[in-house]
N, C-alpha and C positions, 0 to 999 in steps of 0.2 A: 105541414106536409109539402114537400117540393113538387112542383108541377113538372111532369115529363112532357116533352114535345114529340111530335111524330118523327119517326126516322132516327131517334136517338139509338145509338148502338152501344150497349153496356159492355160488350166484349172488347171494345177498344179503350175502355176506361184506364187500364194500366199503362198502355202505350201513350195515351194522352197525358197522363200524369208525368211520365218520363220526359216527354217533349216539353212540358211546362217547366220541369226542373232543369232542363238543358236548353233553354231558349237562346236564340241568337241575339246579338246586340240590337239589331233592328226590331226584333219582336219585343224585347224589353222596352225599348224606347217608345214604340207605338202603344204597347199595353199601358204604359204610364199616362198616356193621353186618353185612353178609352175606358179604363177601369173606373169603378164607382160612379157610373152614369155621367161621366164628365162630357161625353159627346152628346150635347143637346138633350140630355136626360135619358138617353137610350142605354139599356143594359147589354153590354157585350160580354161574351165568354171567350176565353182563349183556349186553343187546342181542344176544340169541341168535337167529340165523335158525332158523326152524322152519316147515316147509311153505312157504307163500307169505308168511309174516309174520315180523316181528321182535318178540320178546318182551322187555319191559324187563328182567326177571330170570327165570331158569329153573333149576330143580333137576331134572336128568334122573332121579335116583334116586327122587324123590317124584312126578315128572311134574307139578310145581307151577310155574305161571307166576305171578309177582307183577307187577301192573301199577300204575303211578302215573297217575292221571287228573288232568291239568292242564287249563288253559283250552282247549287245542286239542281235547280230547275232547268238550267241550260241543257242538261242531258236527259231530261224527262218530258220534253215538250209534248210528245204524243200521248203519254200517260196523263199529263195535266189536262190536255184538251178533252180526252175521253172522260176523265173525272168531272170536269166542268160541265160538259154536255149532260152527263147523267144527273148531276145535282140540279142543273137548271131545269131538267125535266121534272124534278120534284119541287120546283118552285123557288129554289135558292138563286139569288142574284149575286153577282160578283163584282168586286173592285180589286184590282191587283196593282201592287206597287213594287218597284225595283228596290232591292235592299239598300242601294246607295241613295236613292231618293229619301227613304225613311231616315237614314243616318244624317244626310247633309241638306235636305230640303223639306224638313218636317212641316214647316208652315204651309208649303204647297200641298203636301199630302193631306193635312188636316182640312185645308180649304176645299180640296176635292171631295173629301168625305162629307163635309157639311153641305156642299152643293148637291151631292147625290141624295142626301137625306131630305133636304128641302124640296127637291124635285119629286121624290118617291114616297115620302112619309104618309101620304094620304091614299096611296094605292091600296087596293084590296090585297091583303096578304094572307097566306095560310099560316095559322098558328096552332 
């Protein structure tokens, strides 16, 4: 039986599936580095429904959301900030990367994720 976590929103399941099937290049590239517990043994999910939002990548054990900011985010800054504040209030922590960094500086992106995990992996998290 699959374990559900708090704030999972099943109403967004269809949209999340659609987003997974239409991933950006940056999302595909980063997913190839995160899937199958490749990132320090942590299980990441992609396009994960959480509360009223869908997170690009989410690790429930760390309560870590990783977001890739592409061109569409330039016009949604206010909405993105509101969304992040709401989710941080629920215990979610964020790392954000520019689409171009993921495409052209993947080593730096992965290093920053590893450093964040090393610093926070022993924090008390809500699961």
